Each structure stands twice: as C-alpha cells, then as structure tokens.
N, C-alpha and C positions, 0 to 999 in steps of 0.2 A: 389645603392646610387652613386657609382662612375660614372656610365653611366648618371645618372640624373644630377650630377654636371658638367659633361663634356658637356651635352646638353645645360645647362645654359650658360656655358662659350662660346660655339659656337654661341648661340643666341646673347649674349652680344657683341661678336666680330662683328657679322653681322650688329648690329644696332649702332655700334660706329661711331663717327665722326672724332675726332682728333686721329691720329695713333701715332704721335710722338710730342715731345715738339716743339712749334713754334720757328722759327728763326727770330729774330727781329734785324733790323739794323736801327739805329737812328743817325742823325747828325744835328748839328746846323750850321747856316751860319753867315755871317757878320752882318745880321740884327737881330740877336737873342736878343739883348738888347733893341730893340725898343718896345715902347708900342703899341701893336696891339689889337684893340678892335672891330672894324667892318670889316668884310671880305666879299667879293663877292665869292660865291661858284660856280665854273663852273660845268656844268654837268659831272658826272663821265663817264669815258670810260671803256669798258671791251673788252678783247680779249680772244677768246677760242682757245687754241692751239690744235685743232683737226679738222677733216673734216666731212662733211655729204653730202649725195647725193643732187644734185640740184633739186629744185622743179619747175624749169622753162624750162623743156624739153618738146619738142613736142612729139606726138605719134610716137613710134618706135625708138626714139632717144636713143643712148647709154648713160648709166648713167655717170654723171660727178661729181666728188667730188669737193666741194667748202668749204672754211673756215666756220666752224660752228659759229653760233651766240650765244652769251650769252643770257640767259633768260631775257627779258625786265623787267619782274616783279621782278626777283632776283636783277637785277642791280638797279632798282628804289628803292627797299627796302634798299639795302646796301647804296645807295647814301643818302637817308633820314637819315639813322642811323649815317653816318659820320657827317652830319650837326647837328643832335640832340646831338651827343656826344660832339662836340665842343661847342655847345650852353650851355650844362650842365656845361662845364668847364669855362664859363664866356665870351665866344666870342659871339658877335652879328652877326649872319650869314645871309647874304642877298642872295636870290636865283637869279642867273643871268637871269633866264627866265623872271623875273619881271623887269629887268633893261636892257633890250636889248638896244643897241645903238640907233636904230630907228626901227620902225616896217616896215618890208618889204612891199613895195608898188610898184605899177606900175603907171607910168605917161604916158598918151597918148598925143602925139603931132600930131595935124592935120595940114598937109601942103597942101595948095591949090595953084594950078597954073591955068593959063587960060584953060588948056586942061585936067587936072585931079586933083583928090583929093586923097591923100595918108595918111595913119595913121602909125606912128612909135611909138614904145614903148621902154622904158628902165627900168631896175630894179633898184630901189633906196632903200637903207637901208640894213643893215646886222645885224646879231646877235651880241651881245656884244663880244663873243669870236672870231668873225671874223673881228671885226673892227680894223682899223690901230692902232698902239700903242699910237699915240698922242691922237686919239679920245677916246680910252679906258682910258687913263690917265685923260682926262677932265671929263669923266663920273664918274670915281672913286673919283675925287676931289669933284665933285658936291654932291655925296652921302656921302662924309665924310668917305669913306672906307680906312682903313689902309693897307689891305692885300687882296690877291687873293688866293683862295684855289683850288688846283688841286687834283683829285682822279683818280687813274688808277688801274684797276683790271685785273687779268689774271686767267683763269681756264685751268689747264693742261689737257692733254689727259689721259684717263683711262689707268692704267698700269696693271690691272688685272680684273677678272670678278667681284670682290667685289667693283668696283668703286673707287679703290685707285688712287689718283691723287693729284697734288699740286695746291694750290690756293694762289694767291699773291695779296696783296692790298698795294698800295703805296699812302700815303697822303703827300702833300707838300704845305707849306705855304710860299708865297712870299710877300714881302713888296710892296705895290702899288706904292710908290713914285719912285722907281728905279728898281724894279724887283729883288732886292737882296733876297737871301734865308734867311728865319727866322728859319725854321726847316723842316726836312723831316723824315718820318718814313716808313719803309717797313717791312711787316710781311709775312712770308712764312709758310703755314700750309700744312701738309700732311693729307688728309682726306680719309675716306672710310667707307663702310658699307651702310646698307639700309637707315640710317638716314642722310647720307651725300648728301642731295640735294644741288643744286647750291645755293639756298636761304640760307640754314643753313650754308653752307661752307663759303659763302661770309660774312655772319653776324659774324661768329667767327673771320674771318680774319680782318674785320673792327674793331671789339672791340680790337683785339690785336694791330692793327696799331695805333689806336687813344689813347690807354692807356698811360697816362703820358704826353699827350700834354697839352698845355695851350692856 
C-alpha cells in the first residue's frame, strides 16, 4: 500500500503544472481614474529564454545555437485569452490586426526619358503598431478607443528534467489620449511536469495576470 501511494504521488508530481504559488505584481498609474471602455489590443509578444540549434545550416556546417521561439499556437491562444478575459470584465477589445494604419502597398512610378524607361517603387503603409505616434493617435480617435493594451510573455529555460521553468505574463493598459498608464499586472509562475506544456503554462499565467483587472 505504501508503494502504491508513493507511485500515485510520483505520477501526480510528474503531471503537475504549477509548482509554487504565483507571484503577482500590480500597479496603477496616473490614468487609473479615467473611464476606459474601448481598447486596441496590440499583438502579444513572447520571448523564450533558451536556445536551440539553427535549422538554416548548410550540409556539413557546424551546429549553431540561436534563441528559441515560443510556440506560435501557444502565443496565439494566450493572446486570445487575454482579450476575452478583458472583454468578460466589460472592456470592448479591438484587434489591431483589423485596424492597421494603412494596408501595406507598393506604388510603381514609371519614369520615361528620351533614351530609356525606368520603374521605381516605394513601400507605403505600415501596421498600426509601427505607425508614428501622431498617426496612431488619429486612428485611435477615429475608432473612439480610450486605451491601448500591451501583452508580453516570457518562457524561461528548463531547470531540470521535469520541465521545471518560470513563465511570465505582463499585461499593461495605457490611455490612448496621452499614453499614461492605467494599470499594469505581471504574474510569474513556476511550472513543471508532463502537463506543463507552453500552451497550458501561458494560459495559467494569463489568467493570473488578468485576474482583478477592469
């Protein structure tokens, strides 16, 4: 019986996700008292604090370690969870992908001279997050947006064979009128075990970081 219970405990530990209580840091800014109802959610960014062999090496080349990439599916799922969590709390969240400053386009200019004809091109238009501040402000005003939401995520390097590592999610809301901070929340989780996939770990950290926001 003792061995049976020990085996159950080992399996439970292997399948665990959160190993310690989350550490949450929250702060409010000078715009905390403003009425924020409509926000533009910029695409979440994610950094993996580990390395992996490069896949762009030629035959016979020596392995080169490059920064690891976060799982696109895990980041996309966590990003959607941030937006749905804030929408559940009463904010109207606008996806920045649908409100790009202008669609990137190319304009061709044909220049003719008596001896030749040449074609030049220039790139016009940028994504919303790449637009100049004045242009962003004009777009936000046109949309009636009160705020801008930024989400950053980090996945730490594994500290043991059990996949033990830290996962961090930081969510920050700024007022669109002047960029003043409304609130910011940062959650750090230590996760591990067979169930601690990137997707599950980021989901837990997102729920922790958005809990109590408005």
